N, C-alpha and C positions, 0 to 999 in steps of 0.2 A: 771472729767474723764469719758470717754465713758462708757456707761452701757447698758447691754442687747441688744447689737448690733451684727450683723453678719459681720465679717470681712474676706474678701477674700484677701489673700496676694499672688500675683503671683511674685515669687522671681527670681532674676538673680543668685542666689546661692542656696546652699542646707542647710537644717536645721542642719545636723551633720557636723563635721569637726574639724580640730585641731587648729582653731583660732576663736576668738570671733567676731560675726557679729552683726552690729547695728540692722538690721531688725529682727534678731532672738531675741535679747534681748528686743526689743520693743514689739514684739508679745507675749513674755512670760509674760510681765507685763499686757498687755491688755487682755490676756486670763483669768485672774482672774475674770473679770466681763462681758466678752463677749465671743461669740463663734467664734473661729478663725480657718479658713482653710488655711494652709500654703502649697503652691504648690512649690515643689522643681523644680529647673531648670532642664529641660528635658535633659537626656543623649542622645547623638547621636549614630548611629550605629558605627561610628568611635570610640567613647568612649567604646562601648561594646567590640570591637575588641581589643582595648588597654587594657581593663580589663582582658583579657586572660593572658596578660603579667604582671598583677598586677600593672599597672601604674595608673589605675582609678578603684575605687571601685564601682562596679555596682551590684545591686541586680537584676540579670537577671529574676528571677521568678516573682518578683513584676513588673519590667519594662515591661514584656511581658503579664502581666495581669493574670498570672497563680495562683496568690494568691491575696487577697484583696489589692487594691492600697492605701487604707487609713490606716494609723497607728495612734495610740493615744499616745501622749507624755505628761505626767504630768509635770507641771512646779513648780518652787520653791515657787511661790506665791499661790499655791493651785488650779490653773486652769488646763485646758487641752487644748492642741493644737492638731488639726487633721492635719496630714501631708499626702499630696497626692503625690504619685510617678506617674508622667504621663508616657505615652507610649514613647518608643524610637522614635526619629525623625531623619530626614536626616540632615547631616552636610551641611550648606549652606554658611557659612561666607566667604569661599574661592572663591565663585563664583562671576563673574562680574555681575553688575546690568543688568537685562534683563529678557527675558521670562522664561528661565530655573530657575533662582533665584526666580522670583516672583511666579512661579508655586509651587516650593518646599516649599517656605515660607508659602504660602497659605495652602498647605497640612499639614505642621507642625502645623499651627495655628488651623486648623480644628480638628486635633487629640487632641490638648491641650484643645480646647474649649469643645469638646465632653466629655472628662474625667472630666473637672471641672463641667460642667452642671450636670453630673451624680452624682458627689460627693455632690454638693449643694442640689440636690433633696433628696439624701439619708440622709443628715444631717439636712434637713428642714431649709435651710439657704437662701431661695429665697425671703425673705422680709427684709426691712430695711438694705440692703446690702451695705457695703463700699468696693469698689474695690481699694485695696492699692497695686499698681504695683511697685515693688522695683527694680530699676536699670535693668529692662528688657524691654526697650522701644520697641523693635521689636515685641515681643508677646503682649505688652500692646497696641500698635497701631492696631495689627491684631485682637485682641479679645476684646478690650475695647467697652463698651456699648452693649455687647452681653449677659449680665447676669442679666438684669433688675436691675442693681445697682442704688442705690440712689445717690451715690457720687463716682466719679472716681478721684483718687489721683495718681500722679507720685512721687515716692520717689527716689531722685537722690543723691547718695553719692560719685560719682566719675565723673571726666570730660571725657565724651566720646571722645571729639575732640583730647585729648592728649593720649588716650588709645592705646594699641597695635593694629596693623592693623586688626587682626581678629575681633576685636570689633568695631573699628572706621570706617572700610571700608563702612559698611552699617549703622552703629549705629548712626552716626551724622544725616543723612537724616531721619531715622526712629524716632529718638528722637525729632527732630524739628516738625515732623508731629504729634507725640503723644502729645507733649506739647500744641499744638493748640487744641487738642481734650479734654484734661482733665479739671476738675473743678479747680484744683490747683496743683502746683508743690511744694514739700517740699524738701529742700536741707539741707546739713549738715554743710555748711561753708559759710563765707562771699564771698569767691571767687566764689563759685558755684552760689550764689545769684546774684552776679554781672553779671555772664555769662548767666543766665536763665531768669532773671526777665522781659526782654523785649520780650521773646518768648512765654509767656503764659498769661492767664487772671489774675492769682494770684500766687504769689510766697512767700514762708515763709521759715524761717530758724529754724530747730530743730537740734541742734548740737549733736555730739556723747557724750558718757558718760563713766562710768567705773563701773565694779562690785567691788565696794569698799570693800565689805565684803571679797571677795576673795583675792584681791591684797594687802590689809593691812596685810595679813598673812606674806607678805614679808617684813614688817616693822622691821627695826633693829635700835634701839636707840643707840647702840654702834658703834662708828665711828672709823674705822681702818685707822690710819694716815700713816701706813707704806705701806703695799701691796695694790696697787690700782687694782681694777677690774672694768673695764669700759664695760657696757653692752648695747646691742641693742636687742630689742625684736620685731619681725615682719619679714615679707618676705624680704629676701636678694635678691634684684633685681636691675633693671636698674634705680630705683629712687634714689639709694644711690650715693653720690658724692665720687668717689674713689680717687680723688685727695686729698680731705680732709682726708679720711681714711689713705692714704699713709703718709700724714704729721703726723697724730696722732701716727700711728704705729712706725714710725721711730724716732719721737721726744720723745716718752715715751716708750723706750725699756724695762723698768722694770715693766711696767704695763701689765696686761692681758686684752685682748679684747675678749669678749665673745658674740657671735652672736647666738641667739635662734630664729629659724624660718626656714621656707622653703627656701632652696637654689634653685633659679629659673633657673639656667643654670650651666652646667659643666664649662663653661668659667669663670663665676663669682667665682665658687668654687675654680678653679685653681688659680685665681688671688689672692684670700685671703689666700690660703694655703702657699703662698710664704713667709709669715711672721711668724717667730717663736713664736711671742707673740699673735697670733690669734687662738681662739678656735671656731670651728663650731659645734654647738650642734644639728642642724637640728630642724625639727618641733616637738613641744611638745603640749600635751593637756593643756588647760587653767589651770587646777588645779595643773599642774606641774610647772607653771611659778613662783609662789611666792618663791619657794626654790632657784631659780636662782636670783631673785631680792634681796633676803636677803644677797647674797654674793657681790652684786654690790656696788661700791663706787659712781657711777653716771650712769645715763642713757643718751644716745645720740640719736639724730634724725638728721643725716647728709644727708638730702635730697637735691637733685639738685633743682634749680629753673627753672621751665618750666610751660607750659600751664596745664599739668596734675597735678603736685604737687600743683599748685596755688589753686586748689579746694579741697585739702585734709584738714580735721580736724582729725588729728591722734589720735586714741584711746590710743596709747602708752603714750602720755603725762600724762593723768590722771592715767594710770597704774603705771608709774614711781612715780608720786606724791603720790599715795596711799601707796607706799612702803617707802615714805619719802625721795626719792633720789633727789639729785641735777640733773637738766636737762639742757642740752645744745643742742640747735637746730639752724639750719640755718634759715634764714628769708624767707623760701620758700612760706609761706602763711600768711594770717592774723592771727597772734597769740596774738593779743592785749589783749585777755582775761587773758593771762598768763604772760604778760611782767613784772609784779611786782614780780613774783616768780620763773621764769626760766631765763636762759641766752640765748638771741637771738643774734646770731653772723652773721653779714653780710659778713665777709671775712673768709678765711681759717685760717689766723693767729689769728683773734679774736676768732675763734672757739677753737683753741688750747689753747690760753691764758685763755679764759673763763673757759674751762674745768678744767685746773690746779687750777685757782682761786676758782672755785666752790667747788672742792674737798678739797682744803686746808682750806677754810673758813667754811666748813660745821659744824653744831652744832646740838645737839639734839633738841633745840628749833626750828631751821629752819625745821628740819624733821617733827616735829609736825605740823607746819604751812602748810607744803606741804600736809600732810595727810588731814588736815581740808579742804583745797582747793578741793582735790579730792572728799571728802565726800559730797561736795555741788553739785557735778556733777554726780548724780545717774541716772540709767535707769528709776526708778520710776518717778523722776522729769521730764525726757525727755518724758515719756509716757503721763504725765499730759499736757505738752506743746503741744504734738502731738494731744491729744484729744481736747484741746482748739482750735487749728487751724482748725480741721475738723468741730467742732461745729460752728465756725465762718463762715466757707465756706458754710455750709448747711444753716445757718441763712440768709446769703446773697442770696443764690440761691432761698430761699423760700419767701424772702421779696419783 
């Protein structure tokens, strides 16, 4: 495990939020023995305006620099993460490539770079620095090699090429440029490895994991053979195969289907509300999820198969397993790690039949085996793997 190092994490997301994030969990573990500066993804002026309508939570005072930008966050492992809120930036993703876009992107990067350099000086983190840029290739490319970092890593947990237009429009080009700059790319799935390995000098896989201690609180050894509650935990968005869901809803009218997660559009919400046996619970904090899992008879992952989902290693697999639940998934990605313990369905009919079979054939012994599988996939283990990768990269660079 890395020890006594300075780690700068320039993130494409925020530390706080109502869902579990791989980069946050990794930094929590590493913070026990290292000094970590986590840089929240910068809010734009558009976000700030939306925040007036309570659509986006923005700390205006901190974003404007009217109170210290650095917050301290104690972690479960006894460490401390320093969280930097950068200045507000201009929205640029909607712009076409050209002089205006490049000028504003450069200005945004200048703002970010300045706030990071100031924070690094204040925290005495200018030596033995690892720059770990997590799914923020634009800012990674614009600011990489600007902090006297010893090692520059790109952490990629989604496929930019298949992402929504606001991200992919410029993201594909910037990611390709950034991957040529970095010392190594670390991805979270076999699909991403296959996509990125030829674009960079070094590529490694460090997969996602589970907070087993949290999700095993949803473990229920008693199996209800009568009332079936089929659950989905995660964002309810365009990744879901609504043809499969229609088949499930209509073929299992006596089962309840519970969706726990952000509903990403009014159109999707209206589509699901048409069914009497569907319950939409909305987004919940992670510590609220075990209570839902305890009610479930099975967990489903009905993802479509496309370029974006091919790169996903869903955390929800291990979360379902930690609660002992049968899991049925489409074959959207390489799930070979789990093929002995979950049902992987290539067709809609196999998904339906597999779900029924998994629920009817469930036992307490099977639930214990699923929990054991999840407990072998912890964030501590993944942080060990990440540390080993970085140490290997640095050894190669210094040899």
